[in-house]
C-alpha positions as CSV (number, residue, x, y, z in Angstrom):
1,X,-11.6,37.0,0.8
2,X,-8.0,35.8,0.3
3,X,-6.8,32.2,0.8
4,X,-5.4,31.5,4.3
5,X,-3.3,28.5,3.2
6,X,-1.2,28.1,0.1
7,X,-0.2,24.9,-1.6
8,X,3.3,25.3,-0.4
9,X,2.0,25.4,3.2
10,X,0.1,22.2,2.6
11,X,3.2,20.5,1.2
12,X,5.3,21.5,4.2
13,X,2.8,19.9,6.6
14,X,2.8,16.5,4.9
15,X,5.6,14.3,6.1
16,X,6.9,11.3,4.3
17,X,6.3,8.1,6.2
18,X,8.6,5.2,6.3
19,X,5.9,2.8,5.3
20,X,5.9,1.1,1.9
21,X,2.6,0.0,0.3
22,X,2.9,-3.3,-1.7
23,X,0.2,-5.1,-3.7
24,X,0.1,-8.8,-2.5
25,X,-1.4,-11.3,-4.9
26,X,-2.2,-14.8,-3.6
27,X,-3.4,-17.8,-5.6
28,X,-6.1,-20.0,-4.2
29,X,-7.2,-23.4,-5.7
30,X,-11.0,-23.9,-5.8
31,X,-12.9,-27.1,-5.3
32,X,-13.4,-27.4,-9.1
33,X,-9.7,-27.3,-9.7
34,X,-9.3,-23.8,-11.1
35,X,-7.3,-21.0,-9.5
36,X,-8.5,-17.7,-8.2
37,X,-6.3,-14.7,-7.4
38,X,-6.8,-12.6,-4.3
39,X,-5.3,-9.1,-4.2
40,X,-4.8,-6.8,-1.3
41,X,-2.6,-3.8,-0.4
42,X,-0.2,-4.4,2.4
43,X,1.8,-1.7,4.3
44,X,5.3,-2.7,5.2
45,X,7.9,-0.8,7.2
46,X,10.8,-2.4,5.3
47,X,10.7,-3.6,1.7
48,X,12.9,-6.6,2.7
49,X,10.0,-8.1,4.7
50,X,8.1,-8.8,1.4
51,X,9.4,-12.4,1.4
52,X,7.7,-13.1,4.8
53,X,4.1,-12.5,3.4
54,X,1.8,-15.5,3.1
C-alpha cells in the first residue's frame, strides 16, 4: 500500500504563525534571603513587547 501523503504535502499545510516564543526568567527573593529563578515560555505577537513582561 502506497503512502497517501508525502513530506512535501505536510510542509505545504503547515503555515508560519506570527507568534514568537520567548523564554522569560524572573528572579524571586525567598524568606531566607536567597534568590530563585522562575522560567516560563511566553508567546508574543511582536518581539518589541518583550519589555512589557513582568
